[in-house]
N, C-alpha and C positions, 0 to 999 in steps of 0.2 A: 340843722343846716346853718343857722345864724352863727352858732358856736364855731363850726368848722370854717365858715367864711371869715370870721373874725381872726381865727388862728392863722389862716393863710395870709390875710392882709397884714397881720402883725409880723409875720416872718418876712414878708416882702419889705415892710418898713425897716425892720432890723437889718436886713441885708443891704438896703440902700444906705443906712447909717454907717454900717461897717465899711462900706466901700467909698464913703465920702460923696455919694451921689445925692442929688436933690430929692427930697421926699415927693411922692406923687408922680414920679416920672415913669412908672411901670403900669401898663394896662393888664389887668387880670381877665383872662378868658376862661369862662367856666365851660369845660368840654362836656356837653350834655348828651352825647351819643348813647342811644339805647336806654336813656332815662325816661320815665313817664313825664308827660307835660306837667303834671302836678308838682314834680320836683323842680322843674324850671320855674314855675310860678312861686314856689316856696323860696327859691334863691332870689328871684326878683323882688319879692316882698321883703327880703333881708338886705336889699340894697344893691344886688348884683345886676348890672344892665347889659354886660357883654357876654355872649355865649358863642359856642362854636360847635359845628357839626362836621362829621367826616364823610357822610354819605349824602349824595345829592337828593335822593328821594326822601330821606329823613328831614333834610333841610326844607323841602317843599311842604312836608306835613307840618313842621314846626311853624312855618310862615303862615300856613292856613289857620293853625291854632291861634296865632297872634292876631291875625286879621279878624277872627271871630270874637276877640276881646279888645274892643276899641281903647280901653283904658291903658293897654300895654304900649300903645304907640302915640297916644295923644298927650302924654305927660311931658315934662321937661327932661325926664330921664327914660326915654323909650327903650324897650327891650330890643336888642339888635343881635344879629348873628353874623359870624364870620364862617368861611368854609376852609377847613384845614386838611381835607382828604385829597387823595390823588384824583384829579378831575379827568373824566373821559369826555371825548369829543361829543358824544350824543347827549351829554348832560349839560353842556355849556349853556344852552338857552334857558335852563331851569335855575341857574345860579347867578348869571350875569345881571346886574342891576337889582337883584333880590337880596344880596348879602352886602354887608359893609365892606368886607375885604376878602380877597382870595389869597390864601397863603401858599398855594402849591403850584405856581407856574414853574415848570421845570423843563419845558421843551418848546421850540418855536411853534410847532404845529398847534398846540393847545393855546398858546398866546395869540396866534393869528385868529383862531376861532373865537376867542374871547373878544378880541378887538373888533371883529366883524359884527358880532352880536351887540357889542356896546354901541357901535355906530348905528345899527338898526334901531336900537332903543333910544338913541340920543343921549347916552350917559358916558361918563368917564369912570371906568371901573378901577378902584384901588386894588393893587396886587402886590404880592411879595414874590421874589424869585427864590424857589426852594433849592438849596444846595445840599448835596450829599457829602457833608463834611467828614464823615467817618470813612467813606469809600467802600462801605459794605454793599455787596451785591443785592442784598434783600431790601435796601433802603431806596426810596425814591429821591429825586433831586438831580440837578445837573452836576456833573463832576467838577471839582474845583478848577481843573485846568481848562474846562470849557466854559466856565462862568463868565469871563470877560466877553466872549463872542456872543453868548446868549443875551447878556445884559445890553450890549450894544444894539441888538435886534429889538429887544423889548422897548428900549427908550425911543425907538423910531415909530412905535405904534401909537397913533393919536388917541385911540380909545382906552389906553391904559395909563394909569398913574402908578409908576413903580415907586413904592414907598420904602423898600428895603429888602432884607433877606430873611429867610426862614430856614430852619433845619430841625431834623429829628436826629439827635446824636445816638451813639451806641450806648447800651446800658452799662453803667459803671456802678458797682455796689456802693451803697452809702458809706461803708466802712473802709473803702479804698483810700489811698493817700489823696490829699486835696489836689495835688498837681494832676493826678490822673482824672479826677472828677471835673477839673476846670479846663483841661487841655483843649477840647473841641470848642468850648465857648470862646476861649482866647483866640483860637484859629478863626472863628467866625468874625470876631471883632476886627482882627487884622485884615481878613479878606474884605469886609465891608469898607474899612478905611481905605484900602488900596483901590477898590473899585470906585469909591466915591471921588477920590482924587483923580483917578485916571479919566473918568467921564464927567467930572464936574457936576455930579448929581448928589443931592443931600443923603439919600438912602438912610433916613433917620431911624427907621424901624428895624429892630432885630427881634424876630419871634423865635425864641429858643428857651428850653426849659419846660419840664413837665412835672407831674406830682412828686417824683422822687428826687428831683435835682434843681427845682426852680430857684432855690435860694442861692446856689452857686451861680446859676445863670444870671441872676440879678446882680450879684457881686461883680460879675465880669462884664456887664453892660447890656443885658437883655432889656428891651423896652416893652415886650409883650411876653407873658408866660401863659402856658396852656395847662390848666389844672382840672382834672376830672375827678378821680377817686378822692383826692384831698378835699374836695368840696362836697361831692355827692355820696361819698363812701364807696365801698367795694360793690361791684355789680353782682 
């Protein structure tokens, strides 16, 4: 585990160097869905503190496991979880206030539910707006052309702190030309910059890039990458 984590961190550092970006500007999320909690603990002991889950019930189980181990939350580097899966309305109450950040706000109805739950809990929930940058019907996320309207609505909700954008791009083989592998990441950066200027909102976070393409994502401006198999190995 430590060897794989060191390799991923090394590749992120090298990608930052190649692109002229400041070292340490990318958050590594270890996507631990379907992994035993022992694997999460092994990663945490190897220095990984940020994890992500895709299913609300699995997140609840993870948080219960963490609660049962006080040392995981009482240190200066507590174990934290983000939620990166598609969020259903009936699961909102289980994730709001429980996770560090929600990556998958892609429609107003779910944002409104998150806002109402956040207000009930007296918290401000950090969120990312998910964009379907590839336009594929099988992908979640707001359509690019609808992104300005949704963002405007999200920014009005007092229980949400919109930190930026997130996307799941289409799969592009690692041996494809670099321009093809980078295209959607470039499009995400351009969209973020356009929206940030239009609404005078920082939108500092860009969650994009997974195990097979996170190096390209970092080179193009990702601030959060989501790596599962590259850290935990194949399921």
